Every structure is written in structure tokens, then in C-alpha cells.
C-alpha positions as CSV (number, residue, x, y, z in Angstrom):
1,X,33.5,-164.2,-196.8
2,X,36.0,-162.8,-199.4
3,X,39.6,-163.2,-198.7
4,X,41.5,-159.9,-198.5
5,X,45.3,-160.0,-198.0
6,X,45.3,-156.3,-197.6
7,X,43.4,-156.5,-194.3
8,X,45.9,-156.3,-191.4
9,X,46.2,-159.3,-189.1
10,X,44.8,-158.5,-185.7
11,X,47.5,-157.1,-183.3
12,X,47.0,-157.8,-179.6
13,X,49.3,-155.1,-178.4
14,X,47.5,-152.5,-180.5
15,X,44.2,-153.6,-179.1
16,X,45.5,-153.6,-175.5
17,X,46.8,-150.0,-176.2
18,X,43.2,-149.0,-177.1
19,X,42.1,-150.2,-173.7
20,X,44.9,-148.4,-171.9
21,X,44.1,-145.2,-173.8
22,X,40.5,-145.2,-172.3
23,X,42.1,-144.5,-168.9
24,X,42.9,-141.0,-170.1
25,X,39.2,-140.3,-170.7
26,X,37.8,-142.4,-167.8
27,X,40.3,-143.2,-165.1
28,X,40.0,-146.5,-163.3
29,X,39.8,-144.8,-159.9
30,X,36.7,-142.8,-161.2
31,X,34.7,-146.0,-160.8
32,X,34.8,-145.7,-157.1
33,X,32.1,-143.0,-157.1
34,X,28.4,-143.5,-157.3
35,X,26.8,-140.9,-159.6
36,X,24.7,-138.3,-157.9
37,X,21.0,-138.6,-158.5
38,X,18.9,-135.7,-159.9
39,X,16.3,-134.3,-157.6
40,X,13.6,-135.9,-159.8
41,X,15.0,-139.4,-159.3
42,X,12.1,-141.5,-158.1
43,X,12.9,-145.0,-156.9
44,X,9.4,-146.0,-156.2
45,X,8.2,-144.6,-159.5
46,X,10.8,-146.6,-161.4
47,X,9.7,-149.8,-159.8
48,X,6.1,-148.9,-160.4
49,X,6.8,-148.3,-164.1
50,X,7.6,-152.0,-164.3
51,X,4.3,-153.0,-162.7
52,X,2.3,-151.7,-165.7
53,X,3.3,-154.7,-167.8
54,X,3.0,-157.3,-165.0
55,X,0.2,-159.5,-164.0
56,X,-1.8,-157.3,-161.6
57,X,-2.6,-159.9,-159.0
58,X,1.0,-160.8,-158.7
59,X,2.4,-157.3,-158.1
60,X,1.9,-157.4,-154.3
61,X,3.8,-160.7,-154.2
62,X,6.7,-159.0,-156.1
63,X,7.0,-156.4,-153.4
64,X,6.6,-159.0,-150.6
65,X,9.6,-160.9,-152.0
66,X,11.7,-157.8,-152.7
67,X,11.2,-156.4,-149.2
68,X,12.3,-159.5,-147.3
69,X,15.8,-158.1,-147.1
70,X,18.2,-155.6,-148.6
71,X,19.7,-158.4,-150.7
72,X,16.3,-159.4,-152.0
73,X,15.5,-155.8,-152.8
74,X,18.8,-155.5,-154.7
75,X,17.9,-158.6,-156.7
76,X,14.5,-157.1,-157.7
77,X,15.7,-153.6,-158.5
78,X,18.1,-154.0,-161.4
79,X,16.4,-151.1,-163.2
80,X,17.3,-148.7,-160.4
81,X,20.9,-149.6,-160.5
82,X,21.0,-149.5,-164.3
83,X,19.8,-145.9,-164.2
84,X,22.5,-145.1,-161.6
85,X,25.2,-146.8,-163.6
86,X,24.1,-144.9,-166.8
87,X,24.9,-141.6,-165.1
88,X,28.3,-142.8,-163.8
89,X,31.7,-143.2,-165.2
90,X,31.8,-145.5,-168.2
91,X,34.8,-147.1,-169.8
92,X,32.8,-147.4,-173.1
93,X,34.5,-150.7,-173.6
94,X,31.4,-152.8,-174.5
95,X,30.8,-156.5,-174.7
96,X,27.9,-158.8,-174.2
97,X,26.9,-158.3,-170.6
98,X,24.5,-160.2,-168.3
99,X,22.9,-157.0,-167.2
100,X,22.0,-158.5,-163.8
101,X,25.1,-160.3,-162.6
102,X,24.3,-160.6,-158.9
103,X,25.4,-163.6,-156.9
104,X,22.1,-165.4,-157.1
105,X,22.2,-165.4,-160.9
106,X,25.0,-168.0,-161.0
107,X,24.5,-171.7,-160.5
108,X,24.9,-175.3,-161.4
109,X,23.2,-177.2,-164.2
110,X,23.8,-179.9,-166.8
111,X,25.7,-179.4,-170.0
112,X,24.4,-181.1,-173.2
113,X,27.0,-183.7,-172.5
114,X,25.4,-184.3,-169.1
115,X,28.3,-182.9,-167.1
116,X,27.5,-180.6,-164.2
117,X,28.9,-177.2,-164.9
118,X,28.8,-173.8,-163.2
119,X,27.8,-170.7,-165.1
120,X,25.7,-167.5,-165.3
121,X,22.1,-168.7,-165.4
122,X,19.8,-165.6,-165.9
123,X,19.8,-163.5,-169.0
124,X,16.6,-161.5,-168.9
125,X,18.6,-158.3,-169.0
126,X,21.4,-159.3,-171.3
127,X,22.5,-156.8,-174.0
128,X,25.7,-155.1,-175.1
129,X,27.1,-152.7,-172.6
130,X,30.1,-151.5,-170.6
131,X,31.8,-154.5,-169.1
132,X,32.1,-152.8,-165.7
133,X,28.4,-152.7,-165.2
134,X,28.4,-156.5,-164.6
135,X,31.5,-156.2,-162.4
136,X,29.9,-153.5,-160.3
137,X,26.6,-155.4,-159.9
138,X,28.5,-158.6,-158.9
139,X,30.7,-156.7,-156.4
140,X,27.8,-154.9,-154.8
141,X,25.8,-158.1,-154.4
142,X,28.8,-159.6,-152.6
143,X,29.0,-156.5,-150.3
144,X,25.3,-156.6,-149.5
145,X,25.3,-160.4,-148.9
146,X,28.3,-160.0,-146.6
147,X,26.5,-157.3,-144.7
148,X,23.5,-159.6,-144.4
149,X,25.8,-162.1,-142.7
150,X,27.0,-159.4,-140.2
151,X,30.6,-159.5,-141.6
152,X,32.8,-156.6,-140.7
153,X,33.7,-153.7,-143.1
154,X,37.2,-155.3,-143.4
155,X,35.7,-158.7,-144.3
156,X,33.4,-157.1,-146.9
157,X,36.3,-155.3,-148.5
158,X,38.4,-158.4,-148.6
159,X,35.6,-160.4,-150.2
160,X,34.9,-157.7,-152.9
161,X,38.6,-157.1,-153.7
162,X,39.2,-160.9,-154.1
163,X,36.4,-161.1,-156.6
164,X,37.4,-158.1,-158.7
165,X,41.1,-159.2,-158.6
166,X,39.9,-162.6,-159.9
167,X,38.0,-160.9,-162.7
168,X,40.9,-158.7,-163.7
169,X,43.5,-161.5,-163.7
170,X,41.1,-163.9,-165.5
171,X,40.4,-161.4,-168.2
172,X,44.1,-160.9,-168.8
173,X,44.6,-164.7,-169.0
174,X,41.8,-165.0,-171.6
175,X,43.1,-162.0,-173.5
176,X,46.3,-163.9,-174.1
177,X,44.6,-167.2,-175.0
178,X,43.6,-168.5,-178.4
179,X,40.1,-167.7,-179.4
180,X,39.0,-171.3,-179.5
181,X,40.4,-171.9,-176.0
182,X,38.3,-169.1,-174.7
183,X,35.2,-170.3,-176.4
184,X,35.5,-173.8,-175.0
185,X,36.6,-172.8,-171.5
186,X,34.1,-173.9,-168.8
187,X,34.0,-174.7,-165.1
188,X,32.8,-178.3,-164.5
189,X,31.8,-179.2,-161.0
190,X,34.4,-182.0,-160.6
191,X,37.3,-179.6,-161.1
192,X,35.6,-176.8,-159.2
193,X,35.1,-179.1,-156.2
194,X,38.7,-180.2,-156.3
195,X,39.8,-176.6,-156.5
196,X,37.7,-175.5,-153.6
197,X,38.7,-178.4,-151.4
198,X,42.3,-176.9,-151.4
199,X,41.1,-173.8,-149.5
200,X,37.7,-174.6,-148.0
201,X,37.1,-175.9,-144.5
202,X,35.2,-179.2,-144.1
203,X,32.0,-177.3,-143.2
204,X,32.2,-175.1,-146.3
205,X,32.9,-178.1,-148.5
206,X,29.8,-179.7,-147.0
207,X,27.8,-176.8,-148.3
208,X,29.3,-177.3,-151.8
209,X,28.4,-181.0,-151.8
210,X,24.9,-180.2,-150.7
211,X,24.4,-177.9,-153.7
212,X,25.7,-180.5,-156.1
213,X,23.5,-183.2,-154.5
214,X,20.4,-181.0,-154.8
215,X,21.3,-180.2,-158.4
216,X,21.7,-183.8,-159.4
217,X,18.2,-184.4,-158.0
218,X,16.5,-181.7,-160.0
219,X,15.6,-183.8,-163.0
220,X,12.3,-183.9,-165.1
221,X,11.2,-187.0,-163.3
222,X,11.8,-185.5,-159.8
223,X,10.0,-182.4,-161.0
224,X,7.1,-184.5,-162.2
225,X,6.8,-186.2,-158.8
226,X,6.7,-182.8,-157.2
227,X,4.6,-180.8,-159.6
228,X,2.1,-183.4,-161.0
229,X,-0.9,-185.0,-159.2
230,X,-3.4,-187.6,-160.3
231,X,-7.0,-186.2,-160.7
232,X,-9.5,-189.0,-161.4
233,X,-6.6,-191.1,-162.9
234,X,-5.5,-188.2,-165.1
235,X,-2.1,-186.5,-164.5
236,X,-2.5,-182.7,-163.9
237,X,-0.1,-180.0,-162.8
238,X,-0.7,-179.4,-159.1
239,X,-2.6,-176.3,-157.8
240,X,-0.2,-174.5,-155.4
241,X,-1.1,-170.8,-155.4
242,X,0.3,-168.3,-155.9
243,X,3.5,-170.0,-157.1
244,X,1.9,-172.6,-159.4
245,X,-1.6,-172.4,-160.8
246,X,-3.0,-174.5,-163.7
247,X,-4.5,-172.4,-166.5
248,X,-8.0,-173.6,-165.9
249,X,-7.8,-172.5,-162.2
250,X,-6.7,-168.9,-162.7
251,X,-9.4,-166.9,-161.0
252,X,-11.2,-164.4,-163.3
253,X,-9.4,-165.6,-166.4
254,X,-10.6,-167.4,-169.4
255,X,-8.0,-170.2,-169.8
256,X,-8.6,-170.6,-173.5
257,X,-6.6,-167.6,-174.8
258,X,-3.7,-168.6,-172.6
259,X,-3.9,-172.2,-173.8
260,X,-4.0,-171.0,-177.4
261,X,-1.0,-168.7,-176.8
262,X,1.1,-171.4,-175.3
263,X,0.2,-173.8,-178.1
264,X,1.5,-171.2,-180.6
265,X,4.6,-170.6,-178.6
266,X,5.5,-174.3,-178.2
267,X,4.8,-174.9,-181.9
268,X,6.5,-171.8,-183.2
269,X,9.5,-171.7,-180.9
270,X,10.7,-175.0,-182.3
271,X,11.6,-173.2,-185.5
272,X,14.4,-171.4,-183.6
273,X,16.1,-174.6,-182.7
274,X,18.8,-176.2,-184.8
275,X,17.5,-178.9,-187.1
276,X,18.7,-181.9,-185.0
277,X,17.2,-180.4,-181.8
278,X,14.0,-179.6,-183.7
279,X,13.7,-183.3,-184.5
280,X,14.4,-184.2,-180.8
281,X,11.8,-181.7,-179.6
282,X,9.1,-183.1,-181.9
283,X,9.3,-186.4,-180.0
284,X,7.4,-184.7,-177.1
285,X,3.7,-183.9,-177.0
286,X,2.3,-181.0,-174.9
287,X,-0.2,-182.2,-172.3
288,X,-0.8,-179.6,-169.5
289,X,0.3,-176.1,-168.6
290,X,0.3,-173.7,-165.6
291,X,1.3,-170.2,-164.6
292,X,4.5,-170.2,-162.4
293,X,6.0,-167.5,-160.3
294,X,9.8,-167.4,-160.3
295,X,12.5,-165.5,-158.7
296,X,12.3,-162.0,-157.2
297,X,12.7,-159.5,-160.0
298,X,10.7,-161.6,-162.4
299,X,7.6,-161.9,-160.2
300,X,4.6,-160.7,-162.2
301,X,6.0,-161.3,-165.6
302,X,4.3,-163.8,-167.8
303,X,5.9,-167.1,-166.9
304,X,4.4,-170.6,-167.6
305,X,5.4,-174.2,-167.5
306,X,4.3,-176.8,-169.9
307,X,4.2,-180.6,-169.2
308,X,5.1,-182.7,-172.2
309,X,5.4,-186.5,-172.6
310,X,7.9,-188.3,-174.8
311,X,7.8,-192.1,-175.3
312,X,4.9,-192.5,-172.7
313,X,3.8,-191.4,-169.2
314,X,7.2,-192.6,-167.8
315,X,9.0,-190.0,-170.0
316,X,7.9,-186.5,-168.7
317,X,9.5,-183.3,-169.8
318,X,9.0,-179.7,-168.7
319,X,9.5,-176.5,-170.6
320,X,9.4,-173.0,-169.1
321,X,8.0,-170.2,-171.2
322,X,8.8,-166.7,-170.1
323,X,7.7,-163.4,-171.6
324,X,10.7,-161.2,-172.5
325,X,10.7,-157.5,-172.3
326,X,13.3,-154.8,-173.0
327,X,16.5,-155.0,-171.0
328,X,16.8,-152.6,-168.0
329,X,20.2,-151.7,-169.4
330,X,18.8,-150.6,-172.7
331,X,16.0,-148.7,-170.9
332,X,18.4,-146.9,-168.7
333,X,20.6,-145.9,-171.6
334,X,17.7,-144.8,-173.7
335,X,18.4,-147.4,-176.4
336,X,16.2,-149.7,-178.4
337,X,17.7,-153.1,-179.0
338,X,17.8,-154.1,-182.7
339,X,16.7,-157.6,-181.6
340,X,13.3,-158.8,-180.5
341,X,13.4,-159.3,-176.7
342,X,13.1,-163.1,-176.8
343,X,15.8,-163.3,-179.5
344,X,18.0,-160.9,-177.5
345,X,17.8,-163.1,-174.4
346,X,18.5,-166.3,-176.3
347,X,21.3,-164.8,-178.4
348,X,22.9,-163.4,-175.2
349,X,22.7,-166.7,-173.3
350,X,24.1,-168.6,-176.2
351,X,27.0,-166.2,-176.4
352,X,27.8,-165.9,-172.7
353,X,27.1,-169.5,-171.5
354,X,29.7,-172.1,-172.3
355,X,27.1,-174.9,-172.5
356,X,23.6,-173.5,-173.1
357,X,20.4,-175.5,-172.9
358,X,19.8,-177.6,-176.0
359,X,16.1,-176.6,-175.9
360,X,16.8,-172.9,-175.5
361,X,14.8,-170.9,-178.1
362,X,12.4,-168.0,-178.7
363,X,9.2,-167.0,-180.3
364,X,7.6,-163.7,-181.3
365,X,4.0,-162.8,-182.4
366,X,1.9,-159.8,-183.1
367,X,-1.6,-160.1,-181.6
368,X,-4.8,-159.1,-183.3
369,X,-4.7,-155.9,-181.3
370,X,-1.3,-155.1,-182.8
371,X,0.5,-155.8,-179.6
372,X,3.9,-157.4,-180.0
373,X,4.8,-160.2,-177.5
374,X,8.0,-162.1,-177.2
375,X,9.0,-165.2,-175.4
376,X,12.0,-167.3,-174.6
377,X,11.8,-171.0,-173.8
378,X,14.1,-173.4,-172.0
379,X,14.0,-176.5,-169.8
380,X,12.4,-176.0,-166.4
381,X,14.7,-178.5,-164.6
382,X,17.9,-179.9,-165.9
383,X,19.9,-180.7,-162.7
384,X,19.9,-177.0,-161.7
385,X,21.2,-175.9,-158.3
386,X,22.3,-172.8,-156.5
387,X,24.1,-172.0,-153.2
388,X,22.3,-170.8,-150.1
389,X,24.0,-167.4,-149.9
390,X,22.6,-166.4,-146.5
391,X,24.3,-169.4,-144.9
392,X,27.8,-168.8,-146.2
393,X,30.6,-168.0,-143.8
394,X,33.2,-165.3,-144.9
395,X,35.6,-168.0,-146.3
396,X,32.9,-169.6,-148.4
397,X,31.5,-166.2,-149.7
398,X,35.0,-165.0,-150.7
399,X,35.7,-168.3,-152.6
400,X,32.2,-168.2,-154.2
401,X,32.7,-164.6,-155.3
402,X,35.9,-165.6,-157.0
403,X,34.2,-168.4,-158.8
404,X,31.5,-166.1,-160.0
405,X,34.1,-163.5,-161.1
406,X,36.0,-166.1,-163.1
407,X,32.8,-167.2,-164.7
408,X,31.8,-163.6,-165.6
409,X,35.2,-162.9,-167.1
410,X,34.9,-166.0,-169.2
411,X,31.4,-164.9,-170.3
412,X,32.7,-161.5,-171.3
413,X,35.7,-162.9,-173.1
414,X,33.5,-165.2,-175.3
415,X,32.0,-162.2,-177.0
416,X,35.2,-160.4,-177.6
417,X,36.8,-157.3,-176.1
418,X,38.9,-159.1,-173.5
419,X,42.1,-157.6,-174.9
420,X,40.8,-154.0,-174.6
421,X,39.3,-154.8,-171.1
422,X,42.7,-156.2,-170.0
423,X,44.5,-153.2,-171.3
424,X,42.1,-150.9,-169.4
425,X,42.3,-152.8,-166.2
426,X,46.1,-153.3,-166.2
427,X,48.1,-155.2,-163.6
428,X,47.7,-152.9,-160.6
429,X,45.0,-153.0,-158.0
430,X,43.7,-149.6,-158.9
431,X,40.4,-150.9,-160.4
432,X,40.0,-153.4,-157.6
433,X,40.1,-150.7,-155.0
434,X,37.8,-148.5,-156.9
435,X,35.1,-151.2,-157.2
436,X,35.5,-152.0,-153.5
437,X,34.7,-148.4,-152.7
438,X,31.8,-148.3,-155.2
439,X,30.3,-151.5,-153.8
440,X,30.4,-150.2,-150.2
441,X,28.8,-146.9,-151.3
442,X,26.1,-148.6,-153.3
443,X,25.4,-150.9,-150.4
444,X,24.4,-147.8,-148.5
445,X,22.4,-146.5,-151.4
446,X,20.6,-149.8,-151.7
447,X,19.7,-149.8,-148.0
448,X,18.3,-146.3,-148.3
449,X,16.2,-147.3,-151.3
450,X,15.0,-150.4,-149.5
451,X,13.9,-148.2,-146.6
452,X,12.1,-145.8,-148.9
453,X,10.1,-148.5,-150.7
454,X,9.4,-150.3,-147.4
455,X,8.0,-147.1,-146.0
456,X,5.7,-146.5,-148.9
457,X,4.6,-150.1,-149.4
458,X,1.1,-149.5,-148.2
459,X,0.6,-146.4,-150.4
460,X,-1.3,-146.6,-153.7
461,X,2.0,-146.3,-155.6
462,X,3.5,-149.6,-154.4
463,X,2.1,-153.1,-154.8
């Protein structure tokens, strides 16, 4: 990088003024309104458009999981909300966003230093976009979760406002912090537990400790004990349909092409790792594989687990291989990402997470038929854990929302733009109130969409 003394040193106040100026074009209060939908807007059709690239026999399971509740539907319908957001008010202050920042996409896992940390943990939809898209999705998920617990309108509003206020104040703090301080900021579970203990009841803290306990137990060895059985003295991944099906037991499918594909991915993805992690990964030998169904919105996408062994049979290790497709954010905005989908997911995760998985990587290939396929790879279990949202009382949900909001602000600040965002948001509660109104309005819209898709579930257009 050539030195250029003529280039002005960055000026924080000038950048903050850029953010404040955006209020003239798009006021903070304008974010309260949900954009009107055109007459041609087809909720069922949008969801069905995603079914085309999914595994056919798993599509009914996708809808079964989505239609369990309005919150589950919200989790699985990120594409619908992305289209709604694309028509609404936009600050046009862009940063790396999660693209699907709902409550269930935050959780506990181990850092490379083996400390338990809390962070965003799903990046299938990550891309660059307006920062407020993530804030609106997080706020709306809080509102819908609160409704699912039968909390009052006042309680829902308080929970959402607390989270948005936490985001706004945290962004301002990071905008005034040195770049390296922002980059290294993280939320480890020890400090989080201490922080929550100051305001949580004993019952709420019991929930926190249960999450940590479950996370500590989710190691490769524990996964091995749960997922692997002995068949004639040979270890094999267990048959537990439809969630887990070994490749050679997939009905109507020749396992050989899938086996060959996974071998290519495992072998080729290692090249995306840093040199030291590449050496570490080569200590493991692939042994068995299975198709695995994960989440709600991801049901039907190509997802597989691979069992590997290190030193010997007492040293098991699991990788998860997931096919990556275009981000719903890019689809809704009519954009094509310059990155291959797997590369996009990995780059976004490495940028937004404070302590990404050391085995996180990607692989791309073009098939003989000219079809491009992209995958990202990560550890299946690494002390991962998540809260049980539907059991939270109002106090716990408010505190959890604030923790998620802090984490989201930190993730946005890592990729830059925090100064402009802070300038736009300001110190007043104008934005907080607007997002509270938006979340309540979109809660109603989500309920209507849930009812629409439920009513047409048995038609030929749905699952």
C-alpha cells in the first residue's frame, strides 16, 4: 500500500455528519411504517419459489416446521420480509448484515481459545445491506416471541424499545472506540452471566445456567455417542429419519454421486483454510456421512454431516457441509453478489463474528452439466447452545433482547460504518419508537401471512 501524505486523516465528526444528513432524505420516524404491498404480492408464491432448489421429499417437512407457530413461520420466511423491507424506507447506510437476525440465530459456542462466547451464529443470508434491516428483523422477532408468551402490548413495546435502545447506544460507544478495540470486542459467557445476575431473578438465572450447561455438553464426543451406532462392529452414523439419514439409506437415491460430491468438498474446502488450520484438518480422515435436516428456514437445502477420525476411534470429529445459495437480501434487492455463495457466507461470518470457527471454509464446483454448486463447511458441534425462547418470562426476554442487540451492534461495527450509523440514529429515542411501531405492525403482517399459508397448505402450491 503506497503512502500518501496528501490523503486526509479520517475525521469522525465529518463521518457522523454524513449519517445525520441521511435523516433529511429518510427520517428516523419513517421506519415506523411497513411498506404497502402491491396487488401482485404473493406470499405463497415466494415461499414456493424457494422449494424449486430444495430436496423434494423434505419440502413438506419445511412447511410442517414453519407452520408450528407464527414465530416458526417468521424464522422460515426471511425472503418475504426481505421483499417487504426492500420496498420500505432505507437509510442507505450499508454494512455487513446478517440478513436473518432473529432471536434464534444467536447463541453460545466455543471460541478458538476454548472460551464460551455469545454471538450471531447463522449467516446463510449475510451480505452488505442497510443496517436497519437487521435491527427490524431482530425487533420483530422479539415482538412475535413476546406475543407467543401472551405478554401484553405494553410489555411487548418495552421489550422491543429496550433492545433498540441497546443497539443505538452500543453503536455510539463503538463509533467512539479505537478500531482494534471494536475488532477484539466479544461477549464471553462468564462476564455475561455476571452481568445478567445483577438484574435477573433466580428462576431466570437458572435458565441461563441451563443453556451454558447444555452448550458445554455439545462436544464431538457427545455428538458421537448420540449420532453413531455400532453395526456388526463397525461405527456408522445412525438412521433417524427424516432428521438424519446415512447416504446409503436414502430412498430412491444412488449414494455414490453424493459420496463423491462430499469427498470433493471435504478435500477441496481445506484449501480455503489458513495454512496452519489446513495442517490441523489433514490430521482427520473422513469415514462416514449422512444427510441432516437442520433448522426451520433451511429445511430442504442440501445439508450433510461427515464423521472423521483423528488419532484413532477415540478421537471423532464432525463437519457440517451445507449448500449455499443466493442471499434473500440480494434477491429482494435485485442484486447479484460478486462473491460465490459459499464464499459470501464464510466472508460474512468471519467479518461479523468475533471468534469464528477455526474449521470454517467453503468450496465451489461446476458440475458436468454446467451447474454451479457452492458449499460452506464448519464444525457440527463445538459446545453450541441456545436459549429456549418460548419458556422465557418478560424479564428474561427483555434482557436477552438487549444482549442480542449489543451483539448485533458489535457485528455491524466490525465491518465499518458505525460512525455514520451513530450519526443517523442520534441520542434521542426517535428511532427506538419507530422500530417499536414497525415491529408491532409487522407482527400483525406475519400473523396474516401465517394464516394465509396455513390455509393453503393442502393445495398443490404448498408443500
